[in-house]
C-alpha positions, -999 to +999 in steps of 0.1 A: +155+691+132+178+715+114+171+698+081+133+702+087+137+739+094+160+743+063+133+727+042+107+752+057+131+781+050+136+770+014+098+768+011+096+804+022+123+815-002+108+796-031+074+812-024+085+846-011+067+866-038+034+848-030+040+853+007+047+890+003+015+894-018-006+877+009+013+884+042+036+914+037+046+929+071+033+899+091+052+872+107+043+837+096+048+802+111+056+774+086+056+737+092+055+708+066+058+734+039+025+751+049+017+784+065+002+777+099-007+813+106+001+850+102+008+872+132+016+907+141+049+899+159+075+871+163+065+867+199+029+862+190+038+838+163+059+816+187+034+818+215+004+809+194+020+782+173+036+764+202+002+758+216-003+731+190+032+724+177+064+716+196+091+743+196+118+735+170+093+719+147+082+751+129+099+781+113+089+817+122+097+842+094+089+879+090+075+884+055+090+912+034+103+915-001+139+909-012+168+889+002+173+914+030+142+897+046+162+865+053+199+874+057+199+875+095+195+844+117+188+846+154+185+816+178+172+816+214+160+790+238+148+817+262+110+815+262+105+840+291+090+866+268 
């Protein structure tokens, strides 16, 4: 699982400029190196994406320019939001 998410994260980094041009300020869900959707919040991205994809099989990433956009990592199994 971690390798899959690492691959998705690398996809985001490799295409960050394109993602910013299209989705700046949104939160996207990525799986199989494809954007599944763009959302207004992380909570919405997780809730909507998990309807069709198992948790842990997709990456949720806030889209913004620069390396500051991906220098913090947060993990949670609490889905009570």
